[in-house]
N, C-alpha and C positions, 0 to 999 in steps of 0.2 A: 102731720102733714108731710108730704113729700116735697121738700123745698131745697134740694141741692141744685144750685145754679152754676152755670158754666163760665169759666174764664177763657177768653179766646186765645191766649198765648200759652203754648205748651213748651216748657223747658225741661228736657230730660236730664239735665246735668246739674241741677242746683238743689232745691230743698226736698227732693223726693226721698232722702234718707230718713226724714222724720215722717212716720206713717200717718199720724193724726194730730191735727190742731183744730180746736173749735173754729168752725167757719171755713175750714179748708175744703176746696172742691173735691168731691168724692168720686167723680166719674172720669174726668180727663186725667190721665197719668201725667204727673209733673205739673199739674195746674196749680195756680196760686189760690187766693181767696175766691170764694164763690161770688158770682154776680147774678143779679136777679133778672136782668133784661137782655133781650136779644140784640146783637150787633151783627149786621149782615156781612161785615168785613172780618169777623172772627168766627171761631167755631160756634155753631148754633146749638146750644144745649137743648135737648128734647124736653126738659122740664122747666125751662125758663118762661117767664111771662111773655106771651105772644108767640111761643114756639109752635102753636097749632097752625100757624100760617105756613109753616115749613115742614110739618110732620103730620102723619096720620097714626092713630093708635088703635091697638086691639089687644084684648086680654088673651093670655095663653094658658099654659098649664099652671096648676097649683100643686103644692106639696106641703104636707104637715108632718111634724115629728114630735115625739114625746120627750120632754126634758127629764133628767134624773129626779128632780124635785116634784114631778107630777104635772108641771105646766106643759102647755102645748104651743108650739110655734108654727104658724102657717105662712108660707111664702107664695106670692102670686107673681106670675110673669106678665110683663108689659112689653108687647112687641112694638117697636118703633120703625116706621117706614117713611123716608123723605118723600115729599111731593115732587121734588126735582132732583135729578142726579147731579150733585155738585160736590166740590171738594170739601166744603165745610159743614156737611151734614152727615149723620151716622145712620147705619143700618144695623139692627141687631135686636137684642132682648135684654131687659132689665128685670131683676127679681127683687121684690120688696117684702119686708116683714109687715104683714097686714095690720098688726097691732100698733106699731110705732111709725110706719111709713119709712123706715130706714132702708136705704139701699144695701142689699146683701150680696148681690152678684150682678155682674154686667159682662156681656159678651157683644162686641160690636166691631164694625169696621167703618172706615170712611167710604162714602158712596162712590167716590171717583178719585182717581189719582190726581195729584197736584202738579200742575205746571208751575214751577217756582216763580218764573218771571211773570206769568200771567196773573198769579195770585198777588205778587208785589204790585203789579200795575193796577189791579182792582182795588187793593187796599190804599195805596198811596196816590193813585190818580196820575202817576207818571210812569213812562215806559223805562224800566231799568236797563233795557238794551242800549239806550242812548249813552249810558255811562261805561259800557264795555267796549273796548277797542275792537274794530271790525276783524282784525287778524286774530283776536283771542276768541271771538264768538264760536267759530267752528270747533275749537278744542274743548269747549265746555257745554255746548248746546246740542241736543235738548237737555234740559235740567228738570227732571221729574222725580216725584216720590210717591209711593203708594203704601198706605197702612192697610194691611190685609186682615189683621186680627188683633183685637185688644181684649184682654180679660182682666177683670177686677173682682176679687173675692174677699169677703169679710168672714170673720169668725166670731162666735158668740162667747163672751167672757163673763163670768160671775152670773150667768143666766140673765144678764141685763144689757151688757155693752157690746155692740157690734163694732169691731175694730178691724182695720185692714189686715189680711193674712197673706195674700200674694197678689201680684199684678204683673202682667206681661204685655208687651207690644212687639209686633213683628211686621216686617214689610220689606220693600226693596226700593232702591233709588237708581235712576239712570243718569249718568253724566256722559254726554257725547256717546261714544261707542262702548262705554264701560257700564257694567251693572253690578251694584253692590247690595247685598242683603244685610239686614240688620235685625237684631232681636235684643230686647231689654227684659230681663227677668229679675224680680225682686220678691223676697220673702220676709215677713215680719213675725217675730215671736215675742211673747210677753210673759216673763216669769210671774208677774203679779199685776193686778190692776187696782189702783187706789182710788176708785171712783167715789167712795164715800169718806175717805180719810181727809182730814183737814190738811191744807197745804201749809208747810212751815213758812213763817213770816221771814222775809228777806229784808235786811237793812243794807242799803247801798249808800255809802258816804259820798258827800259832794266831791271829796278829793279823788274818789275812784274814777270820776269822769272828767276830771280836769285834764287839760292838754298841755300844761306847762311842763318844762323839762324836769323840774323837781318831782312833780306828781308821777310822771312817767317812770322816772328812776325808782321811785318808791314802790310802784306796782311791780316792776321787774324784780326788785329785791324780795317782795312778798311771794312772788311766784317761785323763786328759787328756794325760799325757806319752807314752802309747803311740803316739799319732798324730804326735808330734813326732819320734820316733826310728824309727818303722816305718810300714807301710802299712795295718795292720789293728789292731782292738781286740778283745781276747779277754776273755770272762767265763764263769764257770761258773754253771749253773742247777741248783738242787736240785729234782728231780722228785718231788713229794710222792706220786705214784702208786706209788712203790716201784721205779722203774726206774733209780735212781741219779743220778749227776751227768752233766750234759751240758755240753760245751764249745761255746760259740757264738762264732764269729769273724765280725766285721763290718768291711768295708772302711771306711777313714776317709773316702774320697771318696763320701759318700752321694748326691751328685748323679749321679755316674756309676753308682752302684748302682741308683738308681731307673730309669735308662734301660738297664740291662743286658739283653741279649737272653736271658740265662739265666732271667730272671723270667717268670712266666706272663703271657699276654696279658690284656686286660680280660675280666672275667667275662661281658661282653656279646658277645665275639667268638665266632664259630662254632668249635667244637672238634672237628670231624669228623676231620681228619687226625691231630690230636694224640692223640686217645683211641681211634682205630680204631673209630668208631661202627658202621660197617657190619658188621665182624667180630663185634663184641660183640652186636649185635642178632641176627645169625644164630645165635650161640651160645645166646642167651636163647630164641629161637624153637625151637631144637632141644631144650633141656633143660626149658623151662617150657611144655609144651604143655597143652592143655585136659585131656588125660588124666593129667597129673602132678598127683595130688590126694592128700589125706589119705584114710584109710580111712572108710568109711561108719559114722557113729555119731551119731544124733540127740542134740541138746542141748536143755536147757529153753528154751522160747520166751521172747522178750523182748517187752514191751509198751511202746509209745511213744505219746505224745499231747502236746498243748501247742501252742505258737506255730508250730512247724515244720509242723504239720498244720492250721493255722488260716488262713483267707483271708476276704476280703470282696469282694463284687461285687453288681451290681444284679439278678442272677438269684436267687442263694441268700441274699443278705444276709450275715450272719455265718455262716460255715460252718466246722465243725471235724470232726475225725475221730479214730479210734483205729487204730493199726497193730500187727499182731502178726507178728513174724519168728521163724522157727525154723531154725537151722543144722542141716542133716541130715548133714553130712559129705560127703566125696568131691566137694567144691566146690558142692554143692547147698544152696539156701536156699529155704524155703517162705515166701511172703509173703501177708498178708491185710490189707485196708484197708476200713474202713467209714466213711462220711462222710454227714453230713446238714446241710442249711442251715436256719436258723431262719425264713427268709422263705418259701421254697418247700416245705419239709418233704418234699422228694423224696430218698429214700435213694439213695446211690451206693456202689459197692463195687468192689473188684478182688481177684482171686485169681491168684497167679502162682507158678510154679516156675522158679527161676533157677539157672544154673550159671556160675561164673566161675573164671578162672585168674589174676586180678589185673589183667590187661591186656585180656582179651576177656570178654564176657558174653553169654550166650544166655538168653532168657526166653520162656516159654510161659504165656499167661494168658487169662483172661476178665474182662470189665469191663462196668460201666455207669457212665458218667462224663459230666460237663459238659465239653464241648470248646470251645476257642477257635479262631476262624478266622484269627486274626492270624498273619502270617509274621514279625513283628518283635516283640521283647520277650516278656514272659511275663505276659499279663493275669491269670493265676491265681496269680502269684507274690507275693512279699513286697512289692516296690516298688509294683506296681499296686494291691495291696490297701490299702496306706497311703494312696495318692492317692485311691482311691475312698471310703474311710472318712472322711478328713479334709475333702476338697474336693468330693466327689461327681463326680470326674473318672474315670470308668471307660471306658477306651479299648478294651475287649474287645468282640468280637462272637461270640455264643455259640449253640451248638446241643447237643442231647443225642445221645449215641452209646452203643450197647451191642453187644458182639460178642466176638470172640476175636482174638488176635494172637500171632505168633511174631516176635521181634525180637532184634537183636544190636547190640553196640557193640564197636568195635576202636579202641583208642587210637592205633595206629600205622598202620592201613591207609589206602589211598586212599579207600575207602568207610568212613567212621567210624561210621555208623549205618545200619541198614536195618530195615524193618518190613513184614511180610506180614500183611494184616488182612482180616477179613470183618466188616462192621458195618452196623447200621441207624441212620439219622439221623432225628431228630424235632425239632420246634420246642422252643425254650426261651423262656419268657415272663418279662418284667420283674415282679419281685415286691417289690423294695425300692427306694425312692427316698431313703432316709435318708442323711445325711452330717452330720458335725459342723458344717460351714459352713452347711448348709441342713437343719436338723432336720425341718422340715415338708415338705421336698421342694423341688426346683428350680422356677423359674418355668415352664419348658417341660417337659412330661412326658418321662421317659426312654423310649427305644425300643430295640429290638433287631431283628436281621435276621429275616425270615420264611424259615426254612430249608426247602429242598426235601426232603420226606420220601422215603425210599427205602432200598434195601439194595444194597450194593456189595461187591466183592472187589477188593483192590488191593495195590500194592507201592509203598513210599516208601523212597528212599535219600538220604543226606545226607553232606556233607563239611564239616567245620569245621577250619580250621588257622590257625596263627599263625606268623609269621616275624619274628625280631628280638626282642631283649630290652631293648636300651638305650632308655630313654624319649626320648632326644635323638637317637638314630640312626634308621636306616630300619627301619620296622616295617610289617607287612601282616597284616590280619585278613580271612579269606576264608570265605564261606559259600556252598555250592552245595546246592540241593534239587531233586530230581526225584521226581514222583509220578504214578501212573496207576492207574485203576480202571475196572471195568465192572460193569454191573448195571442198576439202575433209571435210572442216568445214566452215560454213558461219557465219560471225560475223560483228558487228560494235561496236566501243567503242570510248568514248571521255572523256577528263578530263580537268579540269581547276584548276589552283593554283596561288595564288597571295600572296606576302608578302608586307605589308605596314609598314613603319617605319617613325618615326619622333621624334624630341626632346621633352622631358617632362621637361620643365624648363631648367635651365642652367647646371644642373649636371647629368641629366639622359636622356637616349634615350629608346624608346620602339618599339617593333615590334610585329605585329600580322600576322600570316599565316593562310589562309583559303584555303581549297581545296576540290574538290568533283569530282566524276566520275561515269559514268553509261555505260551500254552496251545494245546491242540487239543481238538476235540470241543465239548461243551456243558458249561461249568462251572456247577454249581449255585452259588447265591450264597454258600453257606458255604465254597466253595473258591476264590472270587475274591480279588483283591488289593485291600487297603484302604490307601489313602494318606492321610496327614494324621495329626497327633498327634506326641507327643514322640519317637517312634522313626523318623519319616520326614520330615515337613515341620512343623517347630515353628511355632507361631502359628496353625495351622489345626486345626479340630476333627478328631478321629479319624473316618476314613471319609468325609472331605469329597469324595473321588473313589474310585469303585469300578469295577472292570472285570476283563476276562480277560487283560489285559496291563498292564505298568507300566514306568516308568523313574524313577529318582530320582538326585539328586546333592546333596552337601553339602560346603561349604568352610568350614574353621575355622582360625583363627590364635590362638595363645595364648602366654602367657609360658612360659618353660622350667622353672619350678618344678614339681616332681613332687608335693610336699605340697599346695600350692595353686596352681592354674593359672587365670589370668584369660583369658577366651576371647571372641572375636567370631566369629559364625557367620552363614551364609546358606544356606537350603535351597530346592531346587526339586524338584517331583515331579509325576507325571501317572499316572493310571490310567483305562482306558477300553476300548473295543473294539479288538481286535488289528488290525482293518482300518485304524484311525486311528493306529497306532503311529508312523508317519513324519510324520503331520500332526496333532499333538495339540492344536493351538490354544494358548491361553495356559495355562501350567501353574500349579499351586499354588505359592505362594512365601511365605517368611517369613524374618525375620532377627532377631538379638538379641544379647544378651550373657549370659555365664554364668561359672560357676566350677566347676572340677573338683578334687576332693580325692582325694589318694592315687592318682594316675594313673587316674582314672575310676571308682574304687570308689563314690564318691558324686558326683552331678552336680546342680547348681542352675542353671536357665536362666530368663531373662525374655525372652520371644519376642513380636515384633510381627508380626501377620499383614499381608501385603502384598496378596495376591490369592488367593481372592475375599474372604475375611474380613479385617478390619483390626483385630481385637481384640488386646488384650495378654493373654498367658497366662503364668503362672508355673508352673514344673515342678520337682519334686524327685524324683530317681530314682537307682537304683544300677546299677552295672556298665555304665557308658557306654564307648563305643569310644575316646573321646579325653578 
């Protein structure tokens, strides 16, 4: 019988180092003992009693293979599809040994991302927001997590026993304006399986569990003497999760243990061979297609507003909005956004229908929005808004656009993002010069580009990837963008940028950024390259050089501390006519000192312009490359 039942609580950090215990949940990674019944406030196991109220089932492929001894194993796929698109139900496929009913392989994802506070409210019946101070909420909300793929695979031992071989879980989480990806990979190996051997009888004396000081001292002395007479130390661990006692044997030579080849490599090492990444990805692609979805079933819409939808710039002034999302089921979500700025009073809005399978997303929508010309940073994001509001330093160049788009994102593809669009461009005029540092406005009036008005149809594709995890090892961050359009103006443009970093000895780390871009046709000014500012050449004003081609480079050296890294940097950059690419003249330049917190999450720089401007500029921003 297929009787693995689900535990609603998943803890990835406790007992998952022990691959198998009789009665252990076999489907949820990190789960405890199996439970037989459904609980709506927990993960709903597709095989639990009553789960048919939440899932539909269908048979899939079957596969059989011959064992060396002449026996035959047949595996059968069971496809599970939720009746509703909710956070606590799974979409995917399970494979079972038809002769024993044993789960052999599982590939699934959770049907919907989890809004942590809404889940807590649903489970506990109380709104956790009430316990969070109002001034803290904007810094941590929204708080969401998405499990995009889980794989569990078993191996057959002694031609009888299916035991866990590997398991992975991957996804991402959003905390306010920050996005964090996560992945857990585990592999188990078994030198031997003593399924038919009698278990040695253990005698545990009453004194071994006594808590008085004399008994504790005696146990400490016995542990010390174990290494005098033998090569390993043994202790028993009481598993409070209900899985009984575990015996832990530790070699006395802990130095040799630390260097043992049996231990896993550093978490920063690439684990492709160890975990069979290519095979796993192929399995996920087969089982979790865009068509593998819950049933269609609209849910009540959710309304969001607040800091995550609020921004500040010299066009709109303080701008905020309200968003309405409705999960329709079958992977579809309808989205609506309305926004208005207090300075320009120009309404903006977006309507979109989106479909996702957790790793790929397709979206069809119409919009009227304020667009930024910048290829670096996010002038309409949180960091730029803070800089514009506090210091009056708005490094964006803006124009208005309205039209329609079909776009997609693929977390694993060579083309990570693409966008097919038809839109009209018009001017955007400066309406706000306020900042906390200059309440009456700056000495020199703020300006914006004079966008070329027109209508175009085009295609844009992009690739963003990273290599390496170790902050002191070799890492690479790469961005490639290609875009072309035709209509009132015809153009094609492409750019490449990479940041390479690695340790320089034990005390220092270094980073080198290289970037270049070119174009064809006639680029309107809103599609040209803008060099200067915190994202390109620090110490120079944003847009100090503008053109239809560019190149830039930056060299940085810093201390090896990840929490706080002290940095020296120097930047060079040029933008101008593509005919002058090889003869640019004297480029923009700047240098300075800075500090990076939490590996670039927050960055503070003091930059001195070298050419053409020689001013000192202070910058505070988030999500730096180094």
